C-alpha positions in Angstrom: 31.5 -8.1 -3.3 35.0 -9.1 -2.0 36.3 -9.8 1.5 39.9 -9.9 2.9 40.9 -11.7 6.1 44.1 -10.4 7.8 45.7 -12.3 10.7 49.3 -13.3 11.6 48.2 -16.5 13.2 47.9 -19.0 10.3 45.6 -21.4 12.3 43.1 -18.6 13.0 43.4 -17.4 9.4 42.6 -20.8 7.9 39.8 -21.5 10.4 38.0 -18.2 9.7 38.6 -18.6 6.0 37.1 -22.1 6.1 34.1 -21.0 8.1 33.3 -18.1 5.7 33.6 -20.3 2.6 30.9 -22.5 4.0 28.5 -19.6 4.5 26.2 -18.4 1.8 27.4 -14.8 1.8 27.2 -14.1 -1.9 30.9 -13.1 -2.1 32.8 -13.1 -5.3 36.1 -13.4 -3.6 37.3 -14.3 -0.1 41.1 -13.8 0.3 43.6 -14.1 3.1 46.7 -12.1 4.1 49.3 -12.9 6.8 50.2 -9.3 7.5 49.3 -5.7 6.7 51.9 -5.7 4.0 50.5 -8.8 2.3 47.0 -7.1 2.5 48.4 -4.0 0.7 49.8 -6.2 -2.0 46.4 -8.0 -2.4 44.7 -4.6 -2.7 46.8 -3.7 -5.7 45.1 -6.6 -7.6 41.6 -6.5 -6.2 39.3 -4.1 -4.5 37.7 -5.2 -1.2 34.5 -4.2 0.5 34.9 -5.9 3.9 38.1 -6.4 5.9 38.3 -8.9 8.8 41.4 -7.7 10.5 43.4 -8.8 13.6 44.5 -5.8 15.8 47.7 -7.1 17.4 50.2 -8.2 14.6 54.0 -8.0 14.3 55.1 -5.0 12.3 52.1 -2.8 11.4 49.1 -3.4 13.7 45.5 -3.6 12.6 44.4 -0.2 13.9 47.1 1.5 11.8 46.3 -0.5 8.7 42.6 0.2 9.1 43.2 4.0 9.3 45.2 3.8 6.1 42.5 1.8 4.3 39.7 4.2 5.4 41.6 7.2 4.2 41.5 5.9 0.6 38.3 3.9 0.8 35.9 5.5 3.3 33.0 3.2 2.3 34.6 -0.1 3.2 33.7 -2.0 6.4 36.4 -2.9 8.9 35.6 -5.8 11.3 38.2 -6.2 14.0 38.6 -9.8 15.0 40.9 -10.2 18.0 41.5 -12.1 21.2 42.5 -9.0 23.1 39.7 -7.3 25.0 41.8 -4.2 25.6 39.8 -1.0 26.4 42.4 1.1 24.6 42.0 -0.9 21.4 38.2 -0.8 21.7 38.1 2.9 22.1 40.4 3.5 19.2 38.5 1.1 17.0 35.2 2.9 17.9 36.7 6.4 17.3 37.6 5.5 13.8 34.1 4.2 13.1 35.0 0.6 12.4 32.0 -1.5 11.5 32.3 -4.1 14.3 34.7 -5.3 17.1 34.4 -9.0 17.7 36.3 -10.9 20.3 37.8 -14.3 19.5 37.0 -17.1 19.7 33.9 -16.1 17.9 31.2 -18.6 17.2 30.2 -19.5 13.6 26.8 -17.9 13.9 28.2 -14.7 15.4 30.8 -14.4 12.7 28.2 -15.0 10.0 25.8 -12.5 11.6 28.4 -9.7 11.7 29.5 -10.3 8.1 25.9 -10.4 6.9 25.2 -7.1 8.6 28.2 -5.5 6.9 27.0 -6.9 3.5 23.5 -5.5 4.1 24.8 -2.1 5.1 27.0 -1.9 2.0 24.2 -2.8 -0.3 21.8 -0.2 1.3 24.5 2.5 1.2 25.2 1.8 -2.5 21.5 1.8 -3.4 21.0 5.1 -1.5 23.9 6.6 -3.2 22.7 5.6 -6.6 19.3 7.1 -5.9 20.8 10.3 -4.6 23.0 10.5 -7.7 19.9 10.2 -9.9 18.1 12.7 -7.8 15.4 10.1 -7.1 15.8 9.4 -3.4 15.7 12.9 -2.0 13.6 15.5 -3.8 14.6 19.1 -3.6 12.8 21.3 -1.1 11.2 23.2 -3.9 9.9 20.0 -5.5 8.2 19.0 -2.2 6.4 22.3 -1.9 5.2 22.1 -5.5 3.8 18.6 -5.0 2.1 19.5 -1.7 0.5 22.6 -3.4 -0.6 20.5 -6.4 -2.2 17.9 -4.2 -4.1 20.5 -2.2 -5.4 21.9 -5.5 -6.5 18.6 -7.0 -8.2 17.6 -3.7 -10.1 20.8 -3.7 -8.4 22.2 -0.5 -7.0 25.1 -2.4 -7.9 27.2 -5.5 -4.3 28.2 -6.3 -3.4 26.4 -9.5 0.1 28.0 -9.8 1.7 25.0 -8.0 0.5 22.5 -10.6 1.6 24.7 -13.5 5.1 25.1 -12.0 5.3 21.3 -11.2 4.3 20.3 -14.7 6.8 22.8 -16.2 9.6 21.4 -14.0 8.9 17.9 -15.4 8.6 19.1 -19.0 4.8 18.9 -18.9 4.3 22.3 -20.5 6.7 21.6 -23.3 5.3 22.2 -26.7 3.5 19.2 -28.0 2.8 17.7 -24.5 -0.9 18.3 -24.0 -2.6 15.1 -22.8 -3.0 14.4 -19.1 -4.6 11.6 -17.1 -5.2 11.8 -13.3 -5.2 8.5 -11.4 -5.9 7.9 -7.7 -4.4 4.7 -6.0 -6.0 3.5 -2.8 -4.3 0.9 -0.7 -7.1 -1.5 0.6 -5.0 -4.1 2.4 -1.3 -4.6 3.1 0.8 -7.3 4.7 3.7 -4.8 5.0 3.9 -1.8 7.3 4.1 0.8 4.5 4.4 3.5 7.1 7.7 2.0 8.1 9.1 2.5 4.6 10.7 5.9 4.1 8.3 7.9 1.9 11.0 8.9 -0.7 11.9 5.2 -1.0 8.2 4.2 -1.3 7.9 6.8 -4.1 10.9 5.3 -5.9 9.4 1.8 -5.7 6.1 3.0 -7.2 7.9 5.1 -9.8 10.1 2.2 -10.9 7.0 0.0 -11.5 5.2 2.7 -13.4 8.2 3.4 -15.6 8.6 -0.2 -16.4 4.9 -0.7 -17.2 4.4 2.4 -19.3 7.8 2.5 -21.0 6.7 1.2 -24.4 3.9 3.8 -24.5 6.3 6.7 -23.8 4.0 7.9 -21.1 5.6 9.9 -18.2 4.2 10.2 -14.7 4.4 12.2 -11.5 3.6 10.6 -8.2 2.0 12.8 -5.5 2.2 11.1 -2.1 -0.5 12.1 0.4 0.4 13.6 3.7 -0.9 10.6 5.6 -1.5 7.0 4.8 -0.3 5.0 1.8 -2.7 6.3 -0.9 -1.3 8.5 -3.6 -2.2 10.4 -6.8 -0.5 10.0 -10.2 -0.5 12.5 -13.0 0.3 10.9 -16.4 1.2 13.0 -19.4 2.4 12.5 -23.0 2.6 14.3 -26.3 -0.7 15.2 -28.0 0.3 13.4 -31.2 0.4 10.1 -29.3 -3.3 9.2 -29.0 -4.1 6.4 -26.5 -7.4 4.8 -25.9 -8.2 4.9 -22.2 -8.8 1.2 -22.2 -5.2 0.7 -23.3 -4.0 2.8 -20.3 -6.4 0.9 -18.1 -4.8 -2.4 -19.0 -1.4 -1.0 -18.1 -2.8 0.3 -14.8 -4.1 -3.2 -14.0 -0.6 -4.5 -14.7 0.8 -1.9 -12.3 -1.7 -3.0 -9.7 -0.7 -6.7 -10.0 3.1 -5.9 -9.9 2.7 -3.5 -6.9 0.8 -6.2 -5.0 3.7 -8.6 -5.5 6.4 -6.2 -4.6 4.8 -4.5 -1.7 2.2 -7.2 -0.8 -0.7 -4.9 -1.0 -4.2 -4.9 -2.5 -5.1 -1.7 -4.3 -8.0 -0.1 -6.0 -7.1 2.2 -8.9 -9.5 5.0 -9.9 -8.8 6.3 -13.4 -10.0 9.7 -14.6 -10.5 10.9 -18.2 -7.8 12.1 -20.6 -7.8 15.9 -20.6 -5.9 19.1 -21.2 -3.9 20.8 -18.4 -6.7 23.2 -17.4 -9.1 20.3 -17.1 -7.1 18.4 -14.5 -9.1 19.6 -11.5 -12.4 18.7 -13.0 -11.2 15.2 -14.0 -9.5 14.5 -10.7 -12.4 15.5 -8.3 -14.7 12.6 -9.3 -12.0 10.1 -8.4 -12.4 10.8 -4.7 -16.2 10.1 -5.0 -15.6 6.8 -6.8 -13.3 5.9 -3.9 -16.1 6.5 -1.4 -18.5 4.5 -3.6 -16.2 1.4 -3.5 -18.0 0.1 -0.4 -17.2 -3.5 -1.6 -13.5 -2.7 -1.3 -12.8 -4.3 -4.7 -9.2 -4.5 -5.9 -9.4 -3.5 -9.6 -9.2 -0.5 -12.0 -12.3 1.8 -11.9 -12.9 4.0 -15.0 -14.8 7.2 -14.5 -16.9 8.7 -17.3 -18.6 12.1 -17.3 -21.7 10.7 -18.9 -22.0 8.0 -16.3 -25.3 8.4 -14.4 -25.4 7.7 -10.7 -27.6 4.8 -10.0 -30.0 6.0 -7.3 -31.9 2.7 -7.1 -34.2 2.4 -4.1 -35.4 -1.1 -5.0 -34.4 -2.3 -1.5 -37.6 -0.5 -0.2 -39.5 -3.4 -1.7 -37.6 -5.7 0.7 -38.1 -3.7 3.8 -41.5 -5.3 4.5 -40.0 -8.8 4.3 -37.1 -7.8 6.5 -39.4 -6.3 9.1 -41.6 -9.5 9.2 -38.5 -11.7 9.7 -37.3 -9.5 12.5 -40.7 -9.3 14.2 -40.8 -13.2 14.0 -37.3 -13.4 15.6 -36.0 -15.0 12.5 -32.7 -13.3 13.0 -30.5 -15.4 10.8 -33.0 -15.2 7.9 -33.2 -11.5 8.4 -29.4 -11.1 8.2 -29.0 -13.6 5.2 -31.7 -11.8 3.2 -30.0 -8.4 3.7 -26.6 -9.6 2.8 -27.9 -11.6 -0.2 -29.6 -8.5 -1.5 -26.4 -6.4 -1.2 -24.2 -9.0 -2.8 -26.4 -10.3 -5.6 -29.7 -8.4 -6.1 -28.2 -4.9 -6.4 -26.3 -5.7 -9.7 -23.3 -3.7 -8.6 -25.2 -0.5 -7.9 -24.3 -0.4 -4.2 -22.4 3.0 -4.2 -21.9 5.2 -1.1 -25.2 7.1 -1.5 -27.3 3.9 -1.8 -25.4 2.2 1.0 -26.0 5.1 3.4 -29.8 5.0 2.6 -29.9 1.2 3.1 -27.9 1.4 6.3 -30.3 4.0 7.7 -33.3 1.9 6.8 -31.9 -1.2 8.4 -30.9 0.8 11.5 -34.4 2.1 11.8 -35.8 -1.4 11.7 -33.5 -2.6 14.4 -33.9 0.4 16.7 -37.8 0.1 16.4 -37.4 -3.6 17.3 -35.3 -2.7 20.4 -37.9 -0.2 21.6 -40.8 -2.6 21.0 -39.1 -5.3 23.1 -37.7 -2.9 25.7 -34.1 -3.7 25.0 -31.6 -1.1 25.8 -29.1 -0.2 23.1 -26.2 -0.8 25.5 -27.1 -4.5 25.5 -26.5 -4.7 21.7 -23.6 -2.2 21.4 -20.6 -3.0 23.5 -16.8 -2.9 23.5 -16.7 -5.2 20.5 -19.1 -3.0 18.5 -19.7 0.6 19.6 -22.7 2.5 18.3 -20.3 5.0 16.5 -18.5 2.1 14.8 -21.8 0.7 13.6 -23.0 4.1 12.3 -19.9 4.4 10.2 -20.0 0.8 8.9 -21.8 1.8 5.7 -18.4 2.8 4.3 -17.1 -0.7 3.9 -19.3 -3.8 3.1 -17.0 -6.1 5.1 -17.4 -3.9 8.2 -21.2 -3.7 7.7 -21.4 -7.5 7.5 -19.4 -7.9 10.7 -21.5 -5.3 12.5 -24.8 -6.8 11.4 -23.6 -10.3 12.4 -22.6 -9.0 15.8 -26.0 -7.4 16.4 -27.9 -10.5 15.2 -25.9 -12.7 17.6 -26.7 -10.3 20.5 -30.4 -10.4 19.6 -30.3 -14.2 19.5 -28.8 -14.3 23.0 -31.3 -11.8 24.3 -34.4 -13.3 22.8 -33.7 -16.9 23.6 -34.6 -19.6 21.0 -36.1 -17.5 18.2 -35.0 -19.4 15.1 -32.5 -21.4 17.1 -34.4 -24.6 16.3 -33.8 -24.2 12.6 -30.1 -23.4 13.3 -29.7 -26.6 15.4 -31.5 -28.7 12.6 -29.1 -27.2 10.1 -26.1 -28.1 12.2 -27.3 -31.7 12.7 -28.0 -32.0 9.0 -24.5 -30.7 8.1 -22.9 -33.1 10.6 -24.7 -36.2 9.1 -23.7 -35.1 5.6 -20.0 -34.7 6.6 -19.4 -37.7 8.9 -16.5 -38.8 6.7 -14.5 -35.6 7.4 -12.7 -34.3 10.5 -15.5 -31.9 11.6 -14.8 -28.9 13.8 -17.1 -26.7 15.7 -15.8 -23.6 13.9 -16.6 -25.2 10.5 -20.2 -25.9 11.6 -20.6 -22.5 13.1 -19.4 -20.9 9.9 -21.9 -22.9 7.9 -24.9 -21.9 10.0 -23.6 -18.3 10.3 -23.2 -18.2 14.1 -20.5 -17.6 16.7 -19.0 -21.0 17.7 -19.4 -20.4 21.5 -23.0 -19.3 21.1 -23.9 -22.2 18.7 -22.4 -24.7 21.2 -24.5 -23.2 24.0 -27.6 -23.2 21.8 -27.0 -26.8 20.6 -26.6 -28.0 24.2 -29.8 -26.3 25.3 -31.8 -28.0 22.5 -30.3 -31.4 22.3 -28.6 -32.1 25.7 -25.3 -32.6 23.9 -22.4 -30.4 23.2 -21.5 -30.2 19.5 -18.3 -32.3 20.0 -20.3 -34.9 21.9 -22.9 -35.1 19.2 -20.3 -35.3 16.4 -18.6 -38.3 18.1 -21.9 -39.9 18.9 -23.1 -39.7 15.3 -19.7 -41.0 14.0 -19.9 -44.0 16.3 -23.5 -44.8 15.3 -22.4 -44.8 11.7 -19.4 -47.0 12.5 -21.7 -49.5 14.4 -23.9 -49.8 11.3 -20.9 -50.4 9.1 -19.5 -52.9 11.5 -22.7 -54.9 11.7 -23.8 -54.8 8.1 -20.5 -55.0 6.1 -17.3 -56.9 6.0 -15.2 -53.7 5.5 -11.9 -53.7 7.5 -12.0 -51.7 10.7 -9.3 -49.4 9.4 -11.4 -48.5 6.4 -14.5 -47.9 8.5 -12.3 -45.6 10.7 -11.6 -43.4 7.6 -15.3 -43.6 6.5 -16.3 -41.8 9.7 -13.6 -39.2 9.5 -10.8 -40.7 11.7 -7.4 -40.5 10.0 -5.9 -42.2 13.0 -7.0 -45.8 13.7 -5.9 -45.6 17.4 -8.0 -42.5 18.0 -11.0 -44.2 16.4 -10.7 -47.3 18.5 -10.2 -45.3 21.7 -13.3 -43.1 21.0 -15.4 -46.2 20.1 -14.5 -48.0 23.3 -15.2 -45.0 25.5 -18.7 -44.5 24.0 -19.8 -48.1 23.2 -17.8 -50.0 26.0 -15.9 -52.3 23.7 -13.5 -52.2 20.8 -14.8 -52.2 17.2 -13.6 -55.8 16.7 -15.4 -56.9 19.9 -18.5 -55.2 18.8 -18.5 -56.9 15.3 -17.9 -60.2 17.0 -20.7 -59.7 19.4 -23.2 -58.8 16.6 -22.0 -61.8 14.6 -22.7 -64.2 17.5 -26.2 -62.7 18.0 -27.0 -63.4 14.4 -25.8 -67.0 14.7 -28.0 -67.6 17.7 
């Protein structure tokens, strides 16, 4: 990308040139011209994308020169750089759609900003034009209708298969020798980007580019079908029947696509891969993918392979656990109740926790909790609030993370409502954890996470059972440990400070004096004197 500066004032010309040369603008050339005529001569040798042009110049002015440039090069960006804030000039500059109008003296940052914006716009316009030339950025109206009809058919919202036949024909999918198809559903689980802010045609191009790159060596073609809402989409792969591919090979490529897409778009995706089939079998091979998506209650980011002979695991082994969970709940052992349920889901179910089983488990646990509320005359409005509505809880079976958060919220509420319950065990666990980690910079949040409790509630519980807040107790235990080290070892005080989790010696000394009444050195000296006596 090249830039030309035009100004009859040589001082301004050199100043602007010097400023631009120091900026990291990615320019191949930055040239200068002292007049419109010199600029014309420069344009005979080089093509320029951006012009920084003064308006008032002897001979031909900047407005006239810019009009001449835009007639032959309508895509260039003209930035008028002038000390004259004349309304006439401004109106004329705006009417000819110049890129910017900047008054001198312009600051370095302002100059850099306006040039960078011009660079960005040129790059975007060039990319858009390239996409349009390839027919990739904007699909024809007919193409959009065919894709929408195909998606409705594959999702079971329509029985009309004429759209998919016409779509495949338009892509060469009905050409003789092309007979193998593979339906794939891509679900976006998490994203750090606002994908809804990206134009859908551009989003399609990004996905298509990654797929083309990954499957190029296999000579597999693909059609992306974007959903009407959200970021999820369906892909139809197709290839010639004489090119036989194992589905595991295709699965490896899909996993590569998943990883590359996560890097480009900063997303976590789950990919549900159907079976290889003929064209008339696409509907039957696509439908199960939507069920597999529902069964992914763990929200795992990986490639899922569907097989027709795969039997649904309808395990009801959790019923053996219901008695244990009921006893824990009846004994107000709330944390143990919660831990046991979550441990079962994560470990004991051996990966069989699909949507159907999760619904049954969720219903059974809900029944245990509701019976407990009735038995203890606790209104449901005291458990379900603005942080967790009853409706949100009833839908939490769809996502394991949501279910875990909902269960944790209810357990916390029950602990608050029922008083101590198993609070004594929680406090003991917290105290034990503090003793084991005196050499680190302990935080209340860290301890609360360890015992599985809300930090504010744990602090309240700890204070009620010990008379200390968590922070007071941590400092007290650290100082007791420090006193032992000061009186029984010859370790330097700075080393003792780090042994009890203080990275800053001054903070340690200040805390010690506040609690003990003297500095660590004074304490050691006092203990030493007592021993001598």
